[in-house]
Steps between C-alpha positions, in 0.01 A plus 500: 500500500776458760772252409664288772821306447565208737863387483528149640238225509645276770333317786416814701308671217194277454263701721644832381435421134160347578398826673621717213320295236180473703487879537640592158166569331350710781822694556576539127839326523706306251754265658824382341664204675871464427723216613815326381281193465246559225306199629466649849385833359241338269368282781457807720324701226253213456387629157334801663379755242654789697840337545794386298802287587853547374841346551727765648852529638533803727871517414409580140526876540344591166197280556467613864499866403243443227263308729522746788439794268184330367338449842359723774604294803764231544467221756841346558485149646864440418772402747584803714835577338332548161262781600737793460535487121120486476462790746745719310311440175172579679644834610631569150160441339291624795326171574383381841651187655389250766707225660469275805874508574687682776617852420870476422750781551513536122122538484495758780760699308246544217248681723569853373506389136165323546350816653630715217355255247166511684484122536429263787736212574318291760716240677449246780135438414496120520452299819827546693584768418155633423203379696719517810544876440131558428372314804768624740456866405124479544542392863796733565308801370196402707719486813646840417154649448420393857822668621656163573878453509635180346748310716540186288414381151565143392391350169539152350399349166527146370430325174395153614297197399133490604414246772295285261803465269760467775615141459874503568707511821639847421146649487626703205490521120641756259247774428743752351855518363680194644840670470386779731387243756835320496697825532265661755661686787857506371684797640437652841150581624452820697209639698433707811350366822416714802726774367799267451639410159513125446683292241466135402774346281388252235638196679275578802193628318290184493550429869370844607131458435175629645181294539180660373150357547231595249138418583373210292839416348717410798862577567767639270863589555658817369860587423637850440526667160821670395437866583206609713645843574431658161125481567522755779541769237243354259231482770602823671598313818845651547500472880317169545681283761420165331480428126524142376411335168510128439399197296259226611540123484334215685665392829797269446592632155765745620681251723530257209589768244774624731673165450535568128646841591749347745589228248585761235237381255352850452832654393477664157855638483688215328452223245532138606735282296340236277152595624344351187597146600436542872212324675285640781683275744842610377394864524412465869806285568728764348437722802561227758822368651658191347427175679531171318268309736216740584212552256413843360185494711693431820762768424222749423326425831826534691605822328158657543459368856178320412417259779362151440164607642477805266300283262281778361800721430701236315188392312495841329837435340429139409174606334688752283709216356831667583659163582392332177731412212302721263719673242482880524594577139575873539817632333722744689249547782538669836388323819191724513408412141535129571291525816234696312493232229448229761229694681309577181439129455326480837358842584310568178129584502296227336222607255225489762708628790409824674753740640443749781624850580508594867569853625504616861561842657550595865452860613588602856409860577429737783169685503347712775768389744449127444674240284289323238578228249334412170559187292400506134508184287425398142477146364437443128479161330558432132252331269743266324852482358436792260283740699707481815471711812841639406373603156188657653678699768781614269297561186175654620657801680709563187188488283293725727783756523519493121130581476534782753788659309324477164180644655691784661420392857875482560639812335810627682805442279821348632637172633256366761420221742135454609488659845249785463135477598389592148672184377458244776131551579355437150740213430426325829127555449510341155723214613227400746284410198757231422515357851815689593420660833642550848361397837598740776470438872618677812694280742670532836825694448823301533848634560838340438 
């Protein structure tokens, strides 16, 4: 019997654990679910006869070593910075490892040790990164097989609210880590366009957007991710003239979010004095110029250049309650932490809400002397607050990769991301059974 250890039972693991338990008997697996919260772990195990739940702190080195040594494969659903200690123990005890997180420099540095230990450390096998790699490489390899030369590759992903649950003026609700949403894009974004390197500083990021139309779901706007250039090497597209990765939101979101950026409300670098006793209104007012006669609302409109007829734009901020005298109650908080606290009151998924993952790729290539363009899109909706689209698209690729490693389908040791045909074809084929599939269409090429 193969023993699987899942470290972390948070919101993105519901579909992963459901898959493992559903297949445990046929695959001869035993699944241990470990989380700092014993209640979360027990809820996830659901009294399954081939599973057990334990309370576990990954920083407890003795307990971590014991657990990893007792299992055949470790699935780490921890925050990204916690993977390395797990990976080093996996190498030490020659255990495979799977994670949905980006490959860090520290993880890449373990490649030779993983090969020598004969183990597989599979990274970036969630949704983004993950399904984006699988689906992009399938099309890229198909173009190469036809002797096509890629001129441009653009890819966007968004975790959004499904249309039937979209009932607020931001057209958005939190479907993953709220802190990551608030801090998104900080730093400088870089990409290449028509052979020219391009850079977007954080304070301009949310005003440099691209409109994307997806059949059946309407328009979205995309803003650039931090570093698109690293994917040239990953995808073997070293000389591609255009490479751009971004995040999707509904139209109007980025213009409004940019106002929080310009205000300074997304800053996470300092603690605000007496934040515990501050109200929402005082928080916003703290960034505005002093004026004893003008209201906070009027000063906000003036500072943000919101015109009187920009009713829909101002409505977004009023709806969030940022001008209310609601006490914040957070001790020693940064502006970003306070903003996150305020947003969590309004952007939370209700029990019956459905989220939605949207992914879109654009491939411009030259074949037989002519330019061609392919668009590939995926839209996945969640079932409810627990079995979300985010949980499906993050967890199912992790689970399927786990099965492939334990069955020996994936057998090459080392530190990997899922870009080879032997990995992406079977995973994409199985994902279709769960309604996770791509629609591809050829369109008239566009140049810019």
